[in-house]
Phi, psi and omega in degrees: 000135180269152179250132178269145179239132179275128173226157178291158179299320179299314179294322178302311180295323182286335186281324187248126179288335179226131179230128176281128181232138177298153178202143176058029180299317181297319179295322177295319178293320180302329182265002180275132178296136176082003180255124177246117179278141181288141181300326185258319185246012174052252184268357186299327183280350187296329181291347181259001178233148188290340179277319185273330184302315180298325178293317179293319177300317182298316180295314179298319179294326176298318177296317179299316180297318179296315178301316179294316182299319185254012178054048180250139172291151184240131174252106184235123181268163175289137182275008185245012183298330181297328181301318184296321182270337181281332183239098184310327179301331178290331185301323181295334182240045187310308184297320180294314181294315179298317178299318178297315181298312182294316182292325178294314180294317180299316180297320180296317181292317180299318179293327183270345186292138177284351184279000000 
């Protein structure tokens, strides 16, 4: 089992000469068969539906596999940040909604991860 260590973002950037960062996830999803992006929150709703979640999981796992293969740290953002800003009622309960989004995505990735 691995242990996570908290470091500041500044220290994270200063520590590693190369960092793997996700990119163009929405474009990859837009071109995925059976994936419908939401008009308002784009890919944010995908972790909550059975059609979109596997596509998002596959992309996230690909980033994890590349990071593991090449021993690179990974900077992966939550794909649900738009929900918080698109729907003001969520803003009042930011930490709860963000925690739910992150834990849902983390559980999905852990279950799908080959590691």
